[in-house]
N, C-alpha and C positions, 0 to 999 in steps of 0.2 A: 968673472962676476956678472957680466952682461949676459952671458950664455945662461947661467943658472936663473937670472931674473926672467928671461924669455920662456924657459921651461916651466917655471912657476906660474907665469901668466897663462900659458896654454893649458895647464892642468886645471886651474879654476874655471877657465872658459868651458872645458869639457864637462866638468861637474855641473855647471849651470845649465848646459844644454840638455843633459840627461834628466835633470829635475823638471825642465819644461816639458819634455816628451812624455814623462809619466803623467803630468797634470793633463795633457791633451788626451791620453788613452783613457783616463777616468771620466773626463768630461765635466766633472764638478771639482772645484778646488777650494781649499781652505784659504782664508786671508793670509797672505804672506808678503814680505817685502819684495818689491819688484826687482828682477834681476837685470841689471844694466849691461846689456850685451848688444852688439850690433846685429848678430844673428837673431837673437830673441825679439828684437824690435820689429823685424820683418815678418814674424809669424802672428797669426790671429788665433784667439782662443777657439777651442773645439766647440762644436755645436752639439747640443743635446736635444733630441726630438721630445717635445712636450705638447700636450694637447689638453683640451677642456672636456671634462666628463659631461656630456649632454644626455639628457633624458631621450630615450628612443624606444619604440615599441619593438620587442623581440618576439620572434615566433619559434617555437620548437616544433619542427615539422618531421614527417616521415614520408618516404616515397614508397607506394605500393604499385605493382603492375595491376592493370585492370582491362577488362574486355567489355565492349558495349554490346548489350542485347536489347531486343525489342521489349517494351513493356508487357505486350501481349502477343503471343504467336499461336495461330491456329492451323493444325494439319488437317486438311479436309479429305475425308474418305467417303466412300459410298456406303449407304445403309441396305442397299438391295443389289442383287445380281442383275446386271443389265449391260447393254452396249452403249458406248459413248456416242451420242448423236452429234453434239456440237460443243467445242471449247471456244468460249467467247472472250477469253483474256489470255495474256501472255505475261512473262516475267517482266517486272518493272511497271506494269500498269497499276495505277492507283484506283481502288475500287470503293464504293460506298456501301454501308451497311444495308443488307437485304438485296443487293444487286445480284442477279442470276449470273453465275460464272460458267457452269457446265450444264447441259441438257443431256439426260440419258434416255434411251429408248427400251421400253419394257411394256409391250401392248397388253400382256396378260394382266398386269397390275391395274391398268385402266379398265380392262374388261371385268375385273372382279368388283371394282368400285360401281361400274354401271349395272352389274348383276344385283348388287345389294340395293341400289336405288330402285330398280324394278321390283325387287321383292318387298321393299317398303311400300311401293305404291300399291301392290296387291294387298298387303296387310291393311293399308288405309281403307281400300275399297271394301274388304271383308268387314272391317270394323264398322263402316257405315251401314252394311247390311244388318249386322248384328244389333246396331243401335235401333234400326227400324223395327227389327223383330222384337226387341225388348219393349219398344213403345207400343206395338200392336198387341203384345201379350198383356200389357198393363191395361190397355183399353178394354180388351176382352174380359180381363178380370173384373174391371168395374161393372160391365154389363152383366156378367154372371152373378156377382155379388147382389146387384140390384134385384135381379130375377129371383135369387135365393131368398132374399128378404120378402119379396111378394109371395113366394110359395109358402114360406113359413107363417106369414100373416094370414093367408087363406087357410092353412091347416089349423091354426089356433081358433079362427072363427067356426070352422066346421066342427071342431071338437067341443065347443060350448054348445052348438046346436044339437049335437049327438047327445050331450048330457042332459039336455032338456027334452029329449025325444022328438024334436022337430024333424029330424032327418035320420036316415039309416046310417049305420056305422060303415057301410061299404064306401060311401063318399068320402069319409074321413080317411079310410085306408088309401083310397086313390090319391088323395092330396099328399099324404105322407110319402107315398111312393114317388110322386113327381118331385117333391122337395129333396128327397135323397138323391134323385137323378141329377138334379141341378147342383147339389153339393159335390157329387162326384166329378161333374164337369168342371167346377170350380177348382177342385183339387188338381185335376189334370192340367188346367191352365196355369196354376201357381207353379207346378212342377216344370212346365215349359218355360216359364219366366226364368226360373232358377237355372235351368239349362242354358238359356240364352245369355243370362248374366255371366255364367261360368265361361262360356265361349268368348264373351267380350273381354273378360279378365285375362283369358289365355292369349287373345289376340293382342292385348296391350303388352303382355310379357314378351310374346314373339316380336312385337314392334321394337321393344327396348333392345332385344338381342340383335335385331337387324340393323338397328341404328348404330350399336356398338361395332358391329362388323363392318358397316359402312365407314365409320370413322377410322377403323384400322385400315381398310382398303384405301381410303383417301389419304391417310398418313403415308402409306407405302407409296402411293402414287405421287405424293408431294416430294418424296426423296428423288424423283426423277429430275428435279431442278436442284442443283447444289448452289446455295447462296453464300454470300459473304456474311460472316457473323458480326463483323464490325468494320469500320472504315479503315483502310490500310493499303498495303502495296503487295502485289504478287511477288514473293521472294523466290518461289520454286515452282516448276510445272513438270509433272512426270506422267502426262497422259496425252493421248491424241485421239481424234475422231475415229471410231470403229473398234477401239480397244474394248475387250470384254473386262469388266471390273466386277470384283466381288467384295462383300464385307470383310473386315479384317478377321472376323472369328471363323471364316470359312477357308482360310488358307494361310500358310506360313509365309513370312517375308513380304507381307502386303505393305506397299508404300503409299504414302498420301498422293492424291491426285494433284493438289495444289497446297502450297503453304503461304498463308497470309500473315503478315506482320504489321503491327501498329507502329506508325511513324511519329505521331504527335508527341509521344513521350518515350524515352528510352531509359535504360538502366545501365550504369557503369557497375560491373561486378568486380569485387576485390576479395582476395582470401588472405587473411592475416595469421601468422603464426602465433603461438601462444604468448611469446614475450611482447608482442605488439598488440594483440587482440584486447588485452586487459586495459590498454590506454585509449581504446577507441570508445566513443560515445555518440549516440544519435544527436545530431545537430552540429558536430564538428565541422568546421569550414574546410572545404576541399577545392583545389584548382586541378582540373582534368585537362590533360593534353593528349590528343590522339596522335598516333604515328602518321596518319594520312593528312592531318591538318595541324602541324606543330605550331603554326602562328595564330591559332584560334583557340586560346584558353577558354574553358568553361568553368565558371565559378558556381559552386553548388555547396551542399552540405550532405553529410551522411544521413540518409533517410531511414535506414533500418539495418539491424544486424540479426543474425540467426540466433544468437544467444547461446550457442552450442558449438562443439567442435565436430567436424566431419569424422566419422570413425575410421575412414581410410586414410585421409591426408593429415588428420589432426590439426586442421585449419578451420578458422571461423569465417563465415561468409558475411560481408558487409556490402550494401548497395547504396548507390546515388542515383536519385531521380533526375533526369535532365529533360528540360523542355526542348523540343525539337521541332517547334513550329517554323514554317517556312518564312524566309526573309521577305518582308513586304516589297522591297525593291527588286531583288533578283528572282524571288520565288524558290530559291535553294534552301535546303535544310542544312543546318550547321553540322549535323552528325550522321554517321552511317552506322547501321546496325552490323555488328560483327567486327568492328574496328578495334585495334588494340591501342593501348596508351598507358600513361603514368598518371597516378593520382597523388598529388602532394596534399597531405593531411595535416592540418594545424592542430597539434595536440595540446598546445599551451601558448598563451599570448599574455605579455606583461609589458607595462611601461616602466623603464628603470634607468638610472644613470648608467652609461655604457663606456667601457674602455676596450682597447684591443687586447687580445690574448697575450701579445708581446709585453704588455704593462705589468703582468702578474710576476710577483716575487715570491719564490717558495723557499722558506728557511724554517728549519726545525719543526716541520709539519704544519706550519702556519702560512696561509696565503695572504699576502699584503700587496700594496701599491705604494709608490713614492709620490706623495702629495707635496707640492711646493707652496709654501705659505710664507710670504714676506721674504722670498728668495732663500728660505731655509728648506732643505730637504727633510721631510718627515715620513718615516716608513710606517704606514698605517694598515693594520690588519683589516680585512674585508670579509664579508659574507657573500658568497657567490649565489645568485638566484638561479641563473640559467645561462647557457652558452649557445650561440647560434652563428654559424658562418664566420668564424673568427672573432666574434665580438662577444664580450662578457657583460651580463647585466649584474650590477652590484645591489645587494639588498641593503647592506649597511656598511659604513666605513668611509664612503665617498658620497658626496652630495652633488647635485646638479650645479654645474659651474666651477667645480674644483679644478685646479691646474695639476696635471698628472704627467709623470715621465712615461712616455709611451714606448720607449725601446730601451734595452739593456739596463733594467733597474738593478741588476746584480752589482753594477759598478758604483753604486751610490751607498754611502754610509749615512747613518743617522746624524742629523745636525749639520751636514755639509751645506755650505753656501753656494747657490747657483745663480750667478749674475745674469741679468737680462741679456748681456752680450754673448752669454754662452748658451743660450736657448734658441731653438728654432721652433716656432709654433706651427703645429700642423693644422692646416685649415679644416 
């Protein structure tokens, strides 16, 4: 009899222990009569991780590889065939706009310009002579015209006297002959004036041609000095003194003598595939990290996109403008042209109540979370707005400050009571 009583007591103790273990596994328990057992008294209730849904700004981002290029690059080549007389810069040198970088030697170009200047001087002298001739011809014309007027007046007077019979007709004929001679002289001088004026006009035309040729010769001579088109740095040098250089159109494989890059502003170039390009917009915030300076993030925005896909790569180009002014303390520029890196682009940004992904409960195609109100578990459907780095932004269903089960929501049943002693609040 004693033995049966002992067996019976051990049986109920085992049943009570199993019930307690099931309650610990679930983490939430319904209200039930306490089990009076020495073993159960020593165990503490299981802890369920809960947290408060706080509003937080989530960002949907994408990473794209990028390469840094100079905002402006100039490949300097010669416009004339000449020998290199002097190279005044080397790679790494910072240059100013208009600074002479290379001097070339081509004496024949200088001679052509000098020859045109001499020709212009001769034309100017000839023009002065012609102007003097024209002035003299006009003076002579004035004298002859006055003489002709006098002869015509004398002829008219003699004609009246002949008509009255005061003098003989022979004197009238002599006066007419003299007037005709003066008229012929006048015509000759007028023709001479026209010739002089024509020569002067021709001289002006020849002067214009000579001045044009001089400008061309001086332009060619100016190419003997290769100057910086803008302020920047010498990125490449492929020339030495004594080299014979030719224009690019006179030979294949011509290389630039110098390459100048602008440093004050750079561009980070990205290429986006079609599934990403449609999400990019001018003004999107970007954080760029270069491989050579990973601890120096550059914050900028998308400055422009090509708006079309490259026919070879089927990718769209996007660019970021980067201010690369030197640091006032160190004099160093933050970025280097040609460096590679990664651009983190913010596609979307929104402030929402946030829970971890582990708080989501998926049942029958509905996404929910377990919200605890007055220690009662309520399974609440939610609308997810966005996800980012393990966090979920909730559009509706959860408000700022709600207490939510952060882990293992599948173990919770609707209406379960979750005592404060059974919860562990995540900070």
